N, C-alpha and C positions, 0 to 999 in steps of 0.2 A: 762887508758884513751882509748877510742875507737874513731876512726876517719874514716869516709868513704872517702877515697882518690879518687879524680878525676884525673886520670893520663892524661898526655898530649895526646891529641886525635890524633890517626893515621887515624881516619875516621871522616866524617862529619855526625852528627846525626841531622836529621830534626824531631823535636818532633811535627809533624803535620800529619794529615790524608788527605792531599790534593790528588787529583787524579794524576795518572802518567802522565808525560809530553811526548807528542808524538814526538816533534821536536828532531831530532838527534838520534832517536832510531834505532839501527841496529841489536838488538837481543831482543826477548821478549818471555816469557812463562807464561801462566795462569793456567797450569795444568788442562785443561778442560777434564774431564772424566777419567784421569789416569796420571801416571808418564810416560812421553814419553820414548820409548825404547832407544833413543839416549843419555839419561842421565845415569850416573853410580851411583850405590848405594853401598857404601863400608863400611863394619864394620871392623874397626881396633881393637877395644876392646869391648866385649860385652858378653852376656850369651847364644848366639846361638839360641835365640828365634826369631820367625818372627818379633816381635815388637822391637828387638834390633837394627833395622835399621830404616831409614826414611820410612814412609808409606804415601800413598795417603789417603785422608780423606775428607768427606763432613760433618762429625758430630763433630769432635774435640776430645780432649783427653778423655781417658777412665780409666786412672790410679786412684789409691786410693785418690789422692789429685788433681783431675782433675780441670783445669782452664777452662774458657769459650773458645769456639771455636773462631778463628779469624773472624773478621767482614770485611775482605778485599773486594775490589771492585768486584772481581769475586769469592767470597767464595762459592756461590751457586753451582758453577760448579766444585768445588774441590780445595784443597790446599795440601801442604806437611807438615807433622807433625813428630817430634821426641817426643814420649810420654815416658819420662824418667822413671816415677814411675810405668809404666805398665810392665817394664822389669828390675827391680832393680838388680844391679850387684855390691853390696857392699861387701867388700871394694875394689875389683879390679878396678871398674870404667867402664866408657862408652866412646867410641870414634867412632862416626859415621859420615860419609861424604856423602853428596849429591852433585854430580859433574855434571856440564853442559856438553853438547857436545863441541867439539872443535869449537871455534868461531874465525872468521877471523877479526882481527882489524889492518891489515897491513897498511891501509890507514888512521888510526885514530891517531892524535897527542895527543888527550886527551880521556880518557875512564872513565866513571862514572857508577858504579853499583847502581841500585835503586831497592828496593823491599819493600813490605808491610809485617809486622810481628806483632806477639803477643807472649810475652815471660814473664815468671816469673822465678826468679833465686833461686837456692839452691845448692851451692857448685859446680857449673858448669860454663862453659865458652863458649858461642857461638862465633864462629870465622868465618870470611870469609878468604879463602885461594885462592891464585892466582898463577898459574904456567903454564908451557908449556909441561911438561913431565909426563904422567900418570904413568910411572914406578917409579917415585921418588917424590911422593906427600909430603913426609916428608920435602922436601927442599923448598916447595912452600912458598911464602910470606904470612905473617899473618896480618890480620886486626881484632882487637878485636871489636866486635860490640857494647858491652855495658861496656866500661871500668869503673872500680871502683864500679860496682853494688854490693850491699850487699844481703845476704841471705834473701829470701822472697820478695825482691823488684821486681816490674814489670819494664820492659824495659822503658816504658814511663809513666809519671804521670801527670795528670792535675787536677785542682780543688781540691787541697789538696792531698788526697790519692786515687783518682779515676784513675784506670788503663786506659791508652790510647789504644784503640783498634779500628782500627789497628794503628800501628806506621809506619811512612814512613821513611826509612833509605836510605841515600845516602852516598856512599863511593867513593872517588877519587882513582881509582886503576891504574891511568895513568902510574906510575913508572914501573909497571910490566906487564901491558897489552897493552899499546899503541905501535903501529907499529909491533905487533906480528901477524904472519899469523895463528897460531893455539894456542889460549890461552884458558885455562880452569878456571872456577870459582867454588869453592866448599863452601858449607855451612857445617861447622864442629861443631857438638855438642860434647864437651869434658868435662868429669867429672872424675877427679882423685885427688889424695892427693895434687897435685900442684894447683888445682883450688879452694881450700877451701876459702870461703868468709863469714864464720860466722855460717854455719849450723853444724849439728852434725853427718853427714855421707856423703859419696860420692857415686857416681854411682846410685843415686836414687833421682832425682830432680822433677821438675814439667814438663813443656813441652815447646817446641819451634816450632812455626808455621811460615811458609813463603808462600807468594803468589805474583803473579803479578811482576815477575822478569824482569827487562829490563837492557840493556846496551845502553848508549847514549854517543855521543861525545860532548854534550853540558852540561855545568854545570847546574844541575837542581835546585839548591837551590837559594833562594832569596838573594839579597844584604843585606837587613836590617832585621835581625832576632836575637833578644836577648831574653833570657829566665831566669826565676828564677828556679834554679835547685831544685831537691828533697831534697837536704841537707839544711834544714832550722830549726831553733830552735823553739820548742813549749814550753809551760809552763812545769815546772817540774812534775806536776800532771795534769791529766784531771780534777779532782775534789779535792779541798783542803778545809779542815775545816777552819772556820773563825778564829779560834785561831792560825792557822799555816800559814797564808798568808805571803809571802815573795816577795822581788823584782824579777821580771821576766825580763831577758835580751834577746837580739835578735841578730841573725846572719843568713845570708843566702848567698849561693854561687850564682853568676850570671854568665852566659856564653854568649859569642858572637858566635852564630852558623851560622851567615850569611857570605856572601862573603866580605862585606865591613868592614873596620875598623871603629870603633865608637869613636868619640872625647871625649864623656863623657856619663855618665848615672847616674840616681838617683834612689835609692831604698828606698821606704817608708814602714813604719810599722804603721798601723792604727788599733786601738782596739776600738770596739764599744760594748756597753752593750746590754741587751735584748730589749731595746727600740730604738736601732739604734742610740743612742747618742754617739758621739765620746768621749771616756774616755782617750785616749792617742794617740799621733802622733809623730813620729820621722823619721829621714831620714839619709841616708848615700850617699854622692856624690863621684863618682869615676872619675878618669881621663881617659885617652885614654885606650880603650880596643880593642886589635887587633882581627882580625878574627881568629876563632878557638882557642880562649883562654878563661880561666875561672878566674874570680876575686873571691877569697875566703879568709876566715878567717878575715873579716872586721867586727868588733863589732859596733853595734849602740851605740852612745854616752850616751844614757839615758836608764834607766830601768823603768818598770811600777810596782808600788806597788798597788795591788787591795785594795779597801776599805774592811774592815772587816765586810761585809754585804753579805747576799745571793744574788748572781747575776750570770748570764751566759754571757760570753764574746766571741767575735769573733775577732781573729787576722788575718790581711791580709798583706802579703808582696806584694807590687806592684812596678813594674819597669817601668820607663819612660826614654826616651832619645830623643835627638833633631829630629832624623829622624823618619818617620812613619814606625812602625813595620809591616812587611808584614805577620807575623804569630803572631797576638796579643794574641791568646788563651793561650800561655805559659808564659805570663807576670805576673801571679799572683800565689801565694800559700797561702792557708788559713788553719786555725785550730781553734778549740773551746776549751774553758776551763771554769770552774765554781768554785765559792766559795759556800760552803754549811755549814749547821750547824755543822755537826759532821763527815762527811765522807771524807776518803782518797780513791782515785781511780786513776788508770792509764788509764782508758777508760771510755766511756759513754755508750757503748753497746758491745755486742758480735757480731762478724762478722763470726766466724768459731769455730770449735773445734780443739784441738791440742793434740797430743801425740807423743813422740819420736818414730821413726821407729826402732832405735837400741835396745830398751828395752821397755817392757810394764810397768816396774817399774820406777817411777820418782818422783821428788819433784819440784814444780814450784810455784813461788810467785812473789811478787813485793816489791820494796824498797821504804819506805817512811821516810822522814826526819822530826824530831821534833826539832824545834829551842828552843822556850820557852814553856816548858811543862805546866807551870801555873796551876798545880793541876789537869791535865787531866789524864785520865786512858784509856788504850786500853780495849774495852768492847766486841765488836763483830767482827768476821771475816766472810765475805761473799764470796761465790764462786758459780759456776754453771757448769753443765755438759751438753753435747750435746747428750749423749747416755745413759741416766739414765736407760732406759728400758733394756739395755744390761748388766747392772751391778747390778741387783737386788740381794741384800744380801751381796754385796761387801762393804768393809769399807774403807774409807779414813781417814787418820789422819790429823789434822790441828794443826800446830805449830806456835808459835810467837817467833821470835828471836830478841834479842837486839844485834845490831852490832856496833862496835866501828869505823868502816870505813876500807877502803882498806889500811892498814898500810904498806904492802909490795909492793904496786903498781902493783899487778899482775892481776887486774881486776877480782878478785875472792873474794867472801865473804868466807874466810877460816873459818873452824870450830873453829880454835884457836882465831879468832877475834870475835866470836859470843857467846852469852849466851842464852840458852833456857829459855824462860820466861813463856810460857803457852802451854797447850796441850788440845786438844779435839778430838773427833772422830765423824763420821757420817756414818750410814748404809743406803744404798739406798733401797728404796721401789719400784722404777719404776714409781712412780706417780709424780716425780719432774718436768717433762717436761723441759722447758727452764727457769723456775723460779729460782731466786737466792736462795741459801741455806745459812742460817745464823746460826752460832754456837757461843757460848760465848768463849771468849779468855781464860776465867778461870771460874770455876764452880759457885762460890758464889759472886765474886766481880771482878771489873776490875783490870788490871795490871797497876800500877802507872808508868807513863812515866817520862823520865829524859830529861833534857835540852841537846841540841846539840848532839842528838843521832839518829841513823838510826834504824828503826824497819822493820822486814821482816816477814810478814805473808805468810805462804806457805801451800799448800795442798800436802800431800804425799800419793801416791798410790803404794802399794806393790802387784805386780801381783802374785796370788796364783793359780788361775784356768785358766791361759793362756787366759785371757780376757783383751782386751784393754779398757782403760778408757780415754775418751776424755774430757778434761777440756775446758770450754768456754774460748775464747781468742778474741783479737781484733787486727786488722791491721790498725786502723784509725790513730794511732799516731806513729811517728818515733822519738825515743828519742836520736838518734846519735848526732845530732847537739847540742841539749840541753846539753848532757853530755860533749861534747867538750867545749862548752862555759863555763859551770860552773866549769869544771876541770881546765880550763885555769885561772880562777879567784880564784883557790884553795878553792872552796866551792862545791865540786862535788855532783851532784845529778844523780840518776840512774833510769833505767827502771825496767826490770824483773830480776829474779834470778832463775837459773835452775840447777838441778842435774839429770843426766840420769843414771839409774841403781841402785841408792841408796846404792852403795857399800861404800861410805863415805857420808859426808853431806856438803862438800864444794859446794858452789853455784856459778856457772858461771854467771857473770853479762852481758855476751853477750846473754845468753838465746838462743832462737831460732833466734836471730837477734834483734837488737835494734828497729826494726820496727814492732815487735809483742809482746804483753803483755798478760798475763792471766787475766781473770776476777776473781781477788782475791782482795777483798776490806777490809779496816780496818775502823771500826767505833770507835771514841773516845768520851769521855765525862766525866762528874763528876763521882766521886766514889759513885755510887748507885748500889744496888743489880741488877744483870743482870738476864735475864730470861734463863732458860735451860729446855730442854725436859726431863731431868732426875732429880729426887730429889737429893739434895745435903746434904751429911752428915755433921753434925756440927763439929766444931773444937774439941769438947769434945768427939765425937763419935769415932774418930780415931786420935791417937797421935803417933808421931815418936820420939824415944829417944835412945841413946844420939844423938845429932846433933849439930856440926859435929861428925862423927863416924870414927873409924879406923879399927875395926875388925868385930863387929857385932852390927846391929841396931835392935831395937825391935819396932814392930807395936802393939800398945795396942788398943783393941776394947772395947768400952763401948756402945753397941747398945741398943736401946729401946726395941727391940724384936729380936728374933732369925732370922738371915739371913740364908736361906737354902744354899746359895752359895756365896762365896767371891773370887774374882780374884784379885791378886796383880801383877801389871806390873811395872817394873823399866826401865826407859829410860835414856840413857846417853845424854850428851850435843849435840851429833850428831843425836839425835832423833832416835837412834837405840834401839830396845828392847833387854835388856841384861839379864833380869831375869823375870820369871813368876812363881807364886805360886798360888795354888788353895786350898781353905778350904771349908768345909761344916759345916752347923749348928753352925754358929758363933754368939756369943753375947758378953760375957765377957771373951775374950781370948787374947792371945798374939801370934804373929808370929815373929820368929827370922830370920833376913836377914844377911847372911854371906857375908861381903863386903871386906874381907881381900885381895882377889885376884883381886878386881876391881881397875882400875887406879884412882888416886886421881882426884877429880873434882866434878862438880855439876850434880845431877841426879834429875829426877822427878819420884815420886812414885805414881802410879795411883791405887786407891782402888775402885773396882767396886763390889757392892753387890746388892742383890735384894731389899734392903731398900734405896739405894742411892749410890752416888759416891763422891769421894774426891781425890784431887791431892795435894801432899805435896812435898816440896823441901828437898833434902837430899844432904849434902856435905860430901864427903869422903876425909879424910886426913890420911896420913901414916907417 
C-alpha cells in the first residue's frame, strides 16, 4: 500500500498567486539584476560545479528535465534558482543554502515570511531555516516548505494536475525570529538518502525557484481559505474496456489553510458524461475543521458503476463551507476517465518522455485488472517513444505478465508472483514520431485472459550502445489515493510498474511515483487472429518435444522451404535471455536444447526465421 502522508504543518501554505501584501513589511528582496552581495550563498554538499549553488536567473532551469521558469511578480528582473539536475551529485546528494543578510526584528512580536515559488519534487526537500548565528547554521530551526510531497509532484496544483506558477508561500517564523536583533532566513535545497519520496535516485532532482521575498509583522493569509488537496482518488484506469467496468470509489483530503476555524464543510463528487449530463453525485459532510489542519481518509458513502457503453466522463471534487472562501480557486479537483470498446490505458495522452537516470536499461509498464474475463483475450500492446529518431535500429522487447497480486505486501510485483504470457519485439526505424506503436501480444492469436487476475504489459529496453530510450509517459493522473482507497477495501488496484537496470525482473509498483505512468496500453477482445508485421509459422512448422522437459528438448522444423537463417532465443520467466542458438539452411531439421542446468520453471522459446516467427512455451521440470 502506498499513501502520500500529509504531515502536521509547521508552516502555512497559501496555494494562491496573490500579490505580496505591503502592510507590515519590514524586509523585502526582488533580486533585481543580481543576487545582492549582502546575501550568503553556501554549499554544504555538492559537486563543486558553479551550478551546485543557488544562481541568479532570468531564463529558468537548464537541466535535462527542466521545468518552466517561475512566473513571479518580478520574474522579468530576475529570481533565484537551484537547478538540481544541472549538477547531479548522485548518490552523495545536494545541500545548498541561500541566506538573507542579518535582519532586525527586535521590535516585532510576530514575524511572517512570504515568498513566491515554483518547484517540482524528486527525492529532495526544500526547507526554510531560521537562526541567529551564521557559524552554526546546522542548529537553525527548520520549516519544511512542502510537507508530504511525492516524487514528480509540483508544490502547488490547481485544476486537476495543472502546476500552480507561481505559488505564494507564507510561514509563521515568529517563534524563532520575533524580537531578534539579528535574524537570518535561509532557503535550503536538500537531497540525500534521508529525503527520498518515491524517486529512483538522490542528488538529481528538478528545480526550486524563489522570488519576491518579504518579512512582515502582519499575518498575510486570509481568515477563510479551505482547499481540496492534491491527494484525491481517480478511476482505476483512465480508459477501461466495456467488458471490465467496475465500481469507482472516491476519497479526497481537504485542508483548512486559513486563520479561522471552520464549523463544517461539505465535499461533493459530481460525475458528468460527454453531454454534461450528471451521471452520479455524492457528498461527504465534515464537522469542525481547525485552522492549519487536514481532514483525510474519509470515504464517500457510494460508488459509481459506469454503464457498459462507450462514454467519456469528468469527475469533479468540489468543496463548500458556510463562510465565503477568500481563495476559491483551490476548492476543486477534477479528472477524466472513459469506457471504450477494447482498450485498457492509464492515461489519455503523453505529456513527456521518461527514462531512469540511474541506468539506460529498464522495464516499464502498467497494471490492469481483469475481473470477469468472459472469453476475452489480450491481443495488442501499444506504446510510444519521444526520441525514436535517436534509437534507430535499437530493439525493445514487449512482454505480457500474468500477476497473482501482491501476495507478500511489499508493493512489488515479484517475479515469483508473475507468469510470463507473451513476448514480442520492435525495431525502431526513426519514422515513428510521436505515434503509438502497436504489436501483437502473441504472434498468431490472443492470450486468453483469466478471471480475477492482474495483467502487466511492459516495454523492456536493454542498453547496448549507450543510448537512452525515452518512453512516452503522462503526469495527468495520480493513482496514489486510488490505490489507498482500493487497498483499504481489499481490492487493490495499481498504476505503473518499473524495473531499473533489468538485473532482475521484479517490478516496483511505485514506479517513478504514483503520479506518473507510461504510455503502455493493452487491447483485449475476442479470440480472433491478430495482425503482425512478421509472417507467423504454423504450429506444424515448428514443434517442441518433450514438454515438460527435464534434460533435453528438441525443436523439430518442418518448413515449406529452406530458411537461410534461423535464430532460437529462450527467455526465462523474468524475461531474461538465457540461451541463443543460430542455424543456417533449415527446412526438415532438429535442434536439441540442453536444459539440464536450467532452473525448473516456465520459459518462452522464440523461433525467428526468414520465413516467419513463432513463440512456444516450454516447462522445465527436474
